[in-house]
C-alpha positions in Angstrom: 8.3 6.5 -14.5 8.4 3.7 -11.9 11.8 2.6 -10.5 11.6 -1.2 -10.2 13.5 -3.2 -7.6 13.9 -6.9 -7.2 10.7 -7.3 -5.2 8.3 -5.0 -7.2 8.0 -7.5 -10.1 4.6 -8.8 -11.1 3.5 -12.2 -9.9 5.3 -15.0 -11.7 3.5 -17.2 -14.3 1.6 -20.3 -13.0 3.9 -23.2 -12.2 6.8 -20.9 -11.3 8.4 -21.2 -7.8 9.2 -17.5 -7.7 7.0 -16.0 -5.0 8.6 -12.5 -4.7 5.7 -10.8 -6.4 3.2 -12.6 -4.3 5.0 -11.6 -1.1 4.9 -8.0 -2.2 1.2 -8.4 -3.1 0.4 -9.6 0.4 2.2 -6.5 1.9 0.4 -4.2 -0.5 -3.0 -5.7 0.3 -2.4 -5.4 4.1 -1.0 -1.9 3.9 -3.7 -0.8 1.4 -1.1 0.9 -0.8 2.2 0.0 -2.4 4.6 1.6 0.3 7.7 1.5 -1.9 9.4 2.3 -4.2 8.6 5.9 -5.1 6.3 5.9 -8.2 4.3 8.3 -10.2 0.8 7.3 -11.0 -2.6 8.8 -11.9 -5.5 8.0 -9.6 -9.2 8.5 -10.2 -11.1 9.5 -7.1 -14.5 10.6 -5.9 -15.2 14.2 -5.0 -17.0 14.2 -1.7 -18.3 17.7 -1.6 -15.4 19.2 0.4 -12.2 20.9 -0.3 -10.2 18.0 1.0 -9.2 14.9 -1.1 -7.9 11.8 0.7 -5.3 10.0 -1.4 -4.4 6.3 -0.9 -0.9 7.1 0.3 1.0 7.9 3.5 4.0 9.4 1.7 2.9 12.0 -0.8 5.9 13.7 -2.4 4.4 15.7 -5.2 1.1 16.5 -6.9 2.0 16.7 -10.6 -1.5 17.4 -11.9 -5.0 17.6 -10.4 -8.2 17.7 -12.3 -11.8 18.1 -11.3 -14.5 17.2 -13.9 -11.8 17.3 -16.6 -10.6 20.8 -15.7 -7.1 21.2 -14.4 -6.8 22.9 -11.0 -4.1 25.5 -10.9 -1.0 24.5 -8.8 -1.4 27.7 -6.7 -4.8 26.5 -5.6 -3.5 23.2 -4.3 -2.1 22.5 -0.8 -1.0 19.0 0.2 0.5 17.1 3.1 2.9 14.2 3.0 0.1 12.1 4.7 -1.8 12.1 1.5 -4.3 14.9 2.0 -4.9 17.6 -0.7 -6.9 20.8 -0.1 -8.0 22.8 -3.1 -9.2 26.4 -3.6 -11.5 28.3 -1.3 -14.7 26.5 -2.0 -15.7 22.8 -1.9 -15.7 20.6 -4.9 -19.2 19.4 -5.6 -19.7 15.6 -5.1 -19.0 13.7 -8.2 -18.1 10.0 -8.5 -14.8 9.6 -10.3 -14.6 13.4 -10.7 -11.0 13.8 -9.6 -7.9 12.7 -11.4 -4.7 13.2 -9.5 -1.3 12.5 -10.9 1.0 12.1 -7.9 4.5 11.0 -7.0 4.5 9.0 -3.8 6.0 6.1 -1.7 9.2 5.5 0.1 12.7 5.1 -1.2 13.7 1.4 -0.6 16.6 2.6 1.6 14.1 4.2 4.0 12.0 1.1 4.6 14.5 -1.8 4.9 12.1 -3.6 7.3 9.5 -3.9 4.6 12.1 -5.8 2.4 12.9 -8.1 5.4 9.2 -8.9 5.7 8.9 -9.5 2.0 11.9 -11.9 2.1 10.4 -13.7 5.1 7.1 -14.1 3.4 8.9 -15.3 0.3 10.8 -18.0 2.3 7.6 -19.1 4.1 5.8 -19.5 0.8 8.6 -21.3 -0.9 9.1 -23.8 2.0 5.4 -24.4 2.5 5.3 -23.1 6.0 2.8 -20.4 5.0 0.3 -23.1 4.0 0.7 -24.9 7.3 -1.1 -22.3 9.3 1.7 -20.6 11.2 0.0 -17.9 13.2 2.8 -16.8 15.6 6.6 -17.1 15.6 9.0 -16.2 18.4 12.8 -16.1 17.9 13.9 -16.7 21.5 13.4 -19.3 22.9 12.4 -20.5 19.3 8.7 -21.1 19.5 6.2 -21.3 16.6 2.5 -21.6 17.0 0.3 -23.3 14.4 -3.4 -22.7 14.0 -6.2 -22.8 11.6 -7.1 -19.9 9.4 -10.6 -18.6 10.2 -13.0 -18.7 7.2 -13.0 -15.5 5.2 -9.7 -14.1 6.6 -7.9 -12.3 3.9 -4.7 -14.0 2.7 -2.7 -10.9 3.6 -3.6 -11.3 7.2 -3.3 -15.1 7.3 0.3 -15.2 6.0 1.6 -12.2 8.0 2.9 -13.0 11.5 1.9 -10.7 14.4 5.4 -9.0 14.7 5.2 -8.3 10.9 1.8 -6.8 11.2 3.1 -4.5 14.0 5.9 -3.3 11.8 3.5 -2.7 8.9 1.0 -0.9 11.1 2.8 2.4 10.7 2.6 2.1 6.9 -1.0 0.9 6.8 -3.7 3.2 5.5 -6.6 3.7 7.8 -10.1 2.9 6.7 -12.3 6.0 6.4 -14.0 8.4 4.1 -12.3 8.5 0.7 -10.6 5.1 1.0 
């Protein structure tokens, strides 16, 4: 069902020096979804009283099955966009917490998002060398500058370890905050 690559492995056991899983976890936390690889998964979502369902993805490839209150919605009554929006039927679905189950195929093929792998590798290197724990907040490649700082209390780890240029690359893959997310 899910095609694994060398970076989509779970976090290693305690005491291990393998930080690949942690690097991908930071990227997923920042982007608010997994980005890549392409996977099939079933999500449970709230019905908000409209015909539109917001899915936590920015690359929806297929809606395999959609249910409301345990009843399957016929495929001919489903429209969807690659941006993760589904529209159903001709009338709104009544509000119901956890009332929607959507089985979807989504994400990017790893060949389409090589820059994400570069960020994961850079995060992995920083965590292995200890640079990430030293409070690097900015890095410039020419003329080779690096700025250290303190991490503000309460800042999520995903934002503390990502450098500004990395956040700029990830911005186009990041889910917005809004209704349904």
